[in-house]
Every structure is written in C-alpha cells, then in structure tokens.
N, C-alpha and C positions, 0 to 999 in steps of 0.2 A: 698787202703782201707784195713781195718783190720776186720776180721770176727772171732767170737768165736762160735764154733759149738753149735747147739741146734735144737730142733725139731720144736717148734712153729715158729721159724724164718726160716724154710727150704725154704719157698717160696721166701723170701728176698734174702737168700743166693744163691739159684739157679738162680734167675733173674740176679744178678750181675755176677755170675760165667759164665753163658751161654751167657751173653752179649758179652764177649770176649774183651772188651775194657778197662778193669781195671787191674791194678797190685794189686794182692791180697796177703795178709799175714794172715795166720791162727795162732791165739794165743788162747790157751785153757782157760787161766785165764783172766777173764774180766778186773780185775784191772790192770794187766800188759798190756793187749791189749790196753786199753785206753791211757796209758802213751806212749806206742810204737807209737800209732797214733799221739799223741801230738808231739813226737820227729820228726816224718816224716813231719808233717805240719809246725813245727817250722823252718825246713830247706827249704821246698819248698814254703812256704807262699801261699799254695793252700789248698783248703778244702779237708780234709781226711775223708772218710766215715767209720763209726763204725756200726757193726751189732751184736746184741745179742738176745738171747731168752728172754722169759718173766720171771718175778719173781725177785729173789735176784740178778740174773745176771745183771740186769739193775742198781741196787744199787751199784754194784761193780765198775761201771764207775765213780761214783760220785767224788772221789778225783782228778782224772785227769781232769774231766770237770770243777771243781772249779779252778784248776790250769790254764787251758786253758782260762777260763773267765778272770781272773785277769792278765794273761800274754798276752791276746788278740791274741789267736791262733785259726784259723778256723777249727772246727770239725763239722761234720754232723752225728748225732747219730740216728740210726734207732733201736728202741726197739720193738720187737714183743710183743703182749699182747693178753689177752683173750677179747672177746667182752664184752661190758659194763655190760650186764645183768648177767654175770658170776663172776663179782668182788665180793669178800667177800661172796662167796657161798660154802666155804669149799672145793674148788677144787684146784688141785695142781698147783704150780708155779704161784700163783695169788696174786698180791699185788696192791696197788693203784699207778699206774704208770703215771697218768696224772699229769703234773707239778712236777714230782718227783725231779727234780734238782732245783726247785724254782727259785730264782733270779740269779743262776749261769749259766743260758743260756741266749743268746740274745733274743730268742723267742721259744715258744713251739707250736707245731702243733699236732693235732690228726686227722688222716684221717678216713673216714667212714669204717665200717666193712663189708658193703654190697655194691656191685658194679653194681646192676641191673639198677639203674636209671642213665641217661646220666649226670645229675647234679652232681652225686657222682664222676664220672670219671673226670668231669671238675674241681671239688673241689680238687681232689687228685693232678691233674696236676698243678693247680695253687699253691697249698700249698707247694709242693716240690720245684717248681721254686722259690717261695719266700724264703723258707728255705735256699736254696743254695745262693741266693743273700744276705740274711741277714748275713750269716756266713762270707762273705768277704766284708760286708759294713764297714763303719767307726763307731766304731773300729771293727776289726776282732773278732771272738769269736765262741763258740760252740752253735749249734742250735739242738733242740731235736724234732724228729718226732716219735710219738707213733703210732704203727700199729696194731690195733686189727685184728686178723686172725682167721677165722673159720676152722674147719676140713672139708675135708682132707687137710693135710699139704704137701703131696707129689703127683706128677703127677702119674697117673696110666700108665700101659704099653701101649705104642703107643700114649700117649698124649704128645704133644709138647708145650713147652713154647715159645710163639711167641710175640715179642714186638708189642705193640699196634701201629697201624698206625696213631692214633690220638694224639700221644705225641707231645706237643709243647714245644720248648725251648724259654724261655723269657730272652733276654739279656738286661743287664743294661748298659747304657752308662756311663762310668767312667768319673768323673770330677776331677779337681785339685783345691784345696782350695787356694785362693790367697787373698792378701790385697789390698784395693783400695789406690789410691794416697793420699787421704785425711787421711786415717788411718796411712799410713807410715809417713806423715808429723807430726801427733800427736805423734807417737812413737819416731821419731827422735828428736823432741823437748824435750821429757822426757829423752831420752838417753843423750842428750847434757847437760842437767841440772845436771847429776850425774857425779861425779868425780871418785868415787870408785864403779866399776862395777864388779860383780862376776857372772860367768856362772857355773852352777852345772848340771852335767849329771847323771841321774839314769839309771836303766836297759834299754838298747837299743841295737838294732841289730848292727852288724858291718857295718859301712858305710864310705867308702872312701870319698864320696862327703862331708859328714858332718865333718869328721876329717880334711879335707883340709880347709874348711871354718873356723872351730874353730882354726886351726893353724894360719891362716891369721889374725884372730881377735886378738888372743893372742899376736902374734909377732909384728904386725903392729899397733894395737890399745892399747897395754899395758893392756890387760885384763886377769886376771887369770882364768883358766878353770880347774875345779875340777871334778873328777869322780871316782866312784867305779870301781872295775874290770869288773863288768857286764855292765858298760857303753860303753865298748870297745873303749875308747878314745885312739888313737895311733898316733905316728908320730911327736910329738913336745916335745922338751926338757922342755918347760914351763908348760906342763900339770901337774897338781898336783895330786898325788896318795898316799901320805903317811899320809893322814889326821887322820887315826886311831892312829898314833903314836904321832903327834905333837899337835893336838887340846887339849888333856888333860893337856898339860904342858905350853902352851903359853898364853899370854894376848890376849884373843880372841876379846876384844873390838877394838884392832888395825886392826883386819881382817874383821871387820863389813862392809858390803857393803851399799852404798846408793841405788843401783839398783841391785836386784838379778834376774837373768834370768835362769829358770830351764827348763829341758825337760826330757822325759823318764818316766818310771814307778816307781818302788820302789828302795830305797837306802838300801844297806847292813849296812853301817856305822852308828852305833848308835851315835858315837861321832859327826859326821857331822850333823845328824838330830838335836841333842841337841844344837849344835852351831847355826844352822840356826833359831831354835825356841827361843833361849836365846838372840840372836843378830838380831832381825828382821830388814830387810831392809825397807827403807822408801817406796820404790816401789818394787813390786815383780811381774814379768811376768812369766807365765807358757806357754810353747809352745807345742802344740800337738793337733791332730785332734779329740781326744776323747771328746764328748760333756759333759761327766760326770765331775762335778766340784770337784776336790780333792785339799784340802788345807792342805797338810801334814805338812808344816812348819809354818802354822798359820800366814801368812803374805801376802797372795795373793791379788794383786790389779788389775791385768789384766790377763784374760784368752784369749790366742791368738790361735784360732783353725786353724792352718796351720801346715804342716809338718816341723820338725826341719831343714831338708836339705834346703827347700825353704826359710825358715825364715833367717837362719844364712848366707846363700849365699847372699841373697838380702841385709841383714843388712850390711855386710861388703862392698859390692859394693856401696851402697848408701852413707855410711860414708866416704869411701875412695874417691869417686867422689867429695863429698862435700868438703873434705879437699883439694883436688887437685884444684878445682875451686876457693876456697878461699885462696889457697896457705898458708895453716895453718897446724900445727901439731895437733895430737889428743889432746883433752882436758881432757882425762882421766888421773888419777894420776899414773904416771909411778912408783912411790915409792910403791904404793899399790901392783902392780904386783911383784916388786922386793922383797918385804917382804914375800909374799906367796912363791915365788921361793926359797928364802934363807932358810926359815924354812923347806920347803919340802926337799931340798938337805941335810940339817943338819940331818933331821930325817932318811934319807937314809943312810948317813955316819955312824951314831950311830948304826943303826940296822945292817949294814954290819959288823961293828967292833964286835958287840955282837955275831952275828951268826957264824962268822969265828972262834970263840974261844970256841965252844961247842964240847967237846970230845966224847960225847955219842950220838948215833943215836936217834933221837926223831921225833915226828910228823912234827914240823916246819922245821927242816933241811931236812927231806925227801921231803917235798913239795917244798922247795927251790931248791934242787938238781934236782928234777923232772922237774920243769918248766924251769930251765936253760938248761936242756938237749934238750928240744923241740925247733925245729926251723921251721920257716915258719908259714903260716896261717892255722895251724891245728885247728880242732874244739875241744875245751877243755871243757868237761862237768864236773861240780863240784857238788857234793852232798851237802846237807844242813848240819846244825850244825857246827862243827869246820872246815871242809875242806874249805868251802867258806870264812870263816873268816881268815884262814891262807893265802889263795890266796889274799884276800883284803889287808892284812897287808904287803904283799910282794911288793905292789906297782907296779912299771913299770918293775919289773924283769920278768913278764910274757911275755914280748916281743911282737911278732905279733900274739900270740895265740888268737883265737876268743873264748871268755869266755861265756859259757851258763850255766844257773842254774835255777832250778824251784823256783824262788823267788816270784811267784804270791801268793802262800799260804805258801811258805817256809817250807813245810813238807819233811820228809825223805823218804816218800813213793814215789815210781816211779822214783827215780833218775837213777837207772840202766836201767829200761825199756825205759826211755826217750832217753838215750844215744844209746840204741839198735836201736830205731826208727830213730835217727839221722844217724846212720851208714847205715841203710837200704835205706835211701833217696838217697845217691850217694856213690861213691867209694872212696872219699877222706878220709884221716886219721881222726879217731875219738878216743880221749882218754877220759877216765872217771877217775877222782880222787874221791874216795869215802871212807868213814869210814866203819868199820866192821858192825855196826848196820844197817846202810842204805843198805849195800850190802845184808846182811842176810834177811832183811825185804822184799826185792824185788827180791828174787832168781827166782821166777816163770817167770820173764821176759826172763830167759834163756831157757824156755821150747818151743823154736821154732827150726825149722830145715830147712835149715842150719842157723847157726849164721853168721852174717857178718864178713868176715875175716879182714876187716879194723878197727875192734873194739879192743882197748887195754884197760884193766881195771887195775888200781892201787888201791889196797885195803890197807889202813893203819889200821892195826889191833891192837888196844890198849885194846881189850877185854871188851868193854863196851861203854856206852855213856859218853865219856871223857869230854864233854862240861860242865857237872855238877861239875867237879873239878875246872873249870875256873870261874864259877859264884860264887860270894861271899855268896849268901844265902845257897844253898845246900852243898857247899864245906866244910862247918864246921859242918854239921849235922852227928850224929852217924849212921843215916840210909842211908848215901850217897851210899855205894856200893850196898846194896840190893835193895833199892827202887827207886834210881835215876839213878845210872850208870848201874844197872842190869848186874853185872859181868857175864861173860860166858867163855867157853873154846872151842868154835867153831872156825874152820878155814875155809878158802875158798877152800881148796885142794880137798875135795871130791865133792863139787859142781862143780868145774872145771872139774874133771874127768868124772862126770855124763854127763856134757854138751859137752865133747870132746874139752875142752879148754886147750891150752898149759899152764902149770903152772910153775911159778918161785916163789921163796921166798927168803927173806933176813932177817938177824938178827942184822947185824952191818954194819957200814959205808962201809967197803971194799967190802963186799959181795953185798951190795945194788948197788954200782957203777957198779960192774961187771954184776949183774943180770939185771940192768936197760938197759944196752946196748943190751943184748940178747933179752930181752922183747920187746924193741922198734923195733928191727930188725926182729922179728918173722913174717913170712909171713901168719900165721894163727891167728885166734882169740886167744888172749893171756891174761893172768892174772898174775900180780906180787903182791904178798902179803908181806908186810913189818910189822914186829912185833916190837912194841914199848911199853915202860913202862908208864902207865898212870900218876904215881907220877912224873916221870921225865918230861913228857909233860907239866904238870901243872906248875912245877918249871920253865921250859924254857919260857913258855908263859907269866907268871907273871913277870919273871926275865927280859924279853925284855922291858916291859913297865917301870919297875923300873929302869933299866939301862938308858933308854932314859931320864927319869925324873931326875935322879941323875947327869947326865953328860950334861944336857942342858945348 
C-alpha cells in the first residue's frame, strides 16, 4: 500500500500501520504516490491500497486513477473527507469528494461518518468487502472509498487501536470464462470460410502461454500475427513488428484480411490503426473478458468474452485436431502469411541499413543501442511521446524485454513514478527509457527513501518536447520552440544528486557506449543522461521513413 501523510487521514493511516500485515510505502506527493501504486499493482496484479487526506490531495490522484482505469489495473483508493454537513462551509481542505473520479473508477463507495448504530458497522464492512472484490473483478480497475471522519483524528494517551472482532471477510469464488461446444462449432465454421486471417495484438501483459499458442498458429496454420511493442509478442520469426515502416509504402489492399482477430487494449501504431480502418475485414472478432464494447477499428462483428490464452490455445488445438482427423492441410492462404513476412523483413533490412550509417548520436540510435544492450526478460518501462514510438519502430530488436508503458491515457505524467513502483514490487531489474520533459514533469516520484536499487533510468535529453518537430502541423510553425517544444536548459544531474542517484552522462557515440556499460552494471539506483540535438533527431526520424519509401 502507498500512503501520503495527512491529518484527517490519520485514523486510516494508523489502522493500516498498526495492523502490521501490510507492506507500506510513504510518498509525500499524491500524484506520484498514485502512479507508484499503479506500478506496484501492474506487476503484482493484486489490489494496492492508496490513502490520502481530504481536499486537493484527492484530486492529485486523478491522472493515475484514469490510467489505471483504462489499463485495467487494480487500485483501492481511500480518501479522508469532512462529514457531509461541512462541505462548502468555508472550512479548510474541503471539496466535493463524492464521485470525484467520475467514470474513471469501477465503483464509488462512501461509508457513514458515524458508527454508533450496528447497521453503520455492517454497511462499512459490506462496502469495503465489495470494493476489494470489484477492484479485481473482470476487468480489474480502481475503486474509490470516501471516508468522512470527525475529530479527534488521533488517539489520546493510553488509547489503543484494536481491530474489531466483527470484521467479516467476504471471499468471491473465481470462475473461468469458457465457450460452449455449440459456440466453438460456429466459430470454427466462420474460421474455415476465411482464407486470409490476421491476428493483431494490442497492449497486453507478457504471457508465455499466449506467445506459444500464437507461434503455433502462425507457423502451422500460416496466419500472420502483428503486434506493437506493448503487445509483448515474442519467440517467433513470423511475428510482424515493423508495420510502422512498411504500411505507409505498400499496397495495403493485398494485406487486407477476410477475418481479423484482435486482443488487448490500445495500439500505439497509428499506421496499423489506419490500415485496419481503411481495409475492414469481412469478419472481426475481438477476444477479451472486458464486457465493454470497444470497436476501435470500426469493423467488429463478434465480441468473444474469454481470455486470449484460453481462446488461442483452444483455437489451435481444435483446428489442428480437425486437420489431423480429416488428413488435410490448413485452408488458410499461405501466400498471405508469406507476403506479410516478406515485407516485414524488407522493412527491417532497410531500417538496419539506414541506422548503421548515421554518424551523429541521436535519439533513435541511442534507443537502438540501449535496447540491444539489454538481455533477458528485464522490465523495460517506456515514457510516452517519442520514446514509445522509437521503441515501436525498432520492431523485434527489443529482444526478450518486457515492455511496459502508460498507454491507457498516454500521458507523460507519472511515467517515472510508475517505473519506481514496478521496481518496488520485486528485486528484478527495471529500466526506464524516458524523455527529458517526462522526467522533469515527474521528479517528485524520487522523493522516497530509499529508492529501489534495481531501478535504472535512461534520460534522452533533447531540451524540449521533440515530438512537435516530428508532427507536420506544429513543426512548420514559427511558434514551435516557445509554445510547443518549450525549450529549456535543465538537466537531470542535480535531481540525481538530490536523490542520491549515481549519475552518468554522454554527449557522443563513444562516450555513450562506455557510460552505458557502467550505468547498467551499477549496483545502486542509477541515471544515464544522453544529450541530443532536436534538429538532428527530426532529420533522422523523417529520414528513416523517407529512406524506406525511396528504396522499397
């Protein structure tokens, strides 16, 4: 759990602290605290408790709560409050806290401010039980419990805080969503009628079970599998990952599927989204247990509410068994897979040729060298704006790294704090790749003691919001530097010193290679800051896409 100090929340804080059964992290800044909690819950997949005092403190949780809602991460938020009769009575730290997070929580509860009647105690017990169960229901998400508290806030001398003997824990029996034989027959009939089948994975956790099933489907049933970096698709040479480079230059009509099968949350790739919308499949199935109907590609025909692991494992087994019994080969178009693989490989080769011939250190080559240096299943957190786009365009070069990014709302706030929470969750290596603006924006996440020693932070400092040079609209405006990029001269060096973080920096390729090794081998929390030129970054980014287009 994560607590931010406050007075009105003292009773909540003391109840959890004196219980003795919780691992507690204190974070003074509520915005950072909520993202740190999100990072912990993202890794543990268990509900993480947040506690804050009344007033604007509660509002500061809002960005992380919205991110947790859309990324389906379980949080349980306790906000201390004034009793209702004191709201809007010109008293301190008092705002309207009921339903403060609106639709961005799975459910809102407010417990009674007076506990004299036995029904009040029963209501509190029931409400908190339900809040916990809702946070880890399908889909996971944040739940808000508002707690009006009267004075006195602190126990007097000699007064003990004793857990109530009447606390009941309500356990929910977990079930697994499956499909009936009749539904499978209907799906298999539709599957067999399609010769060109495409599987697209959006943001999803790292899953060996899922990747194994997708590998079997791709290799043995001749079906292309496409995914962003945040889909964490790994382990198959047929997996498609360079769509950002080849979709703008190929005849996409030849890649149009008859049947599209999707899973996961949001896509990074604008090119892939536009392709799927401009070339709608005849049939489109979306796989996922979330009951919310999302039709991002404007072609949905079936919503199949089961887990992707269950679905793709069973799909392969049933098709494979059917082919065995009938002594037949897959009826899917093998040329369709071959074409996807061919153009994916060509995009990789062209990008490799282009990136190998860049003499000056720039954002894209920094990111490439960084990900190639990493080995094993390290957790690689990526901040939003350009860093996540760099990672996505580098395709399968990221190797076995587990890619995590706050793509629920895609904001730059909280990227650093989320990585800190992830590193606090367990001792395995955590690396954060972030831009300078996202880093500076979230420095308060470093105001904890001690910082996790397994956290390594790479800051690519191009002195502003470099993405605005990449976008055609603002890149040509005279107001670019002042009102869009917001040029600055700040570095991470003093922040690192204030936080006791070992600091490294690099200005050119040779020093970066040397500092990268020292940085990665450091036994303490470490930060490597690389300085690049925004104009050069823009030239390289646009030049890559132009090079692919001209040499296709």
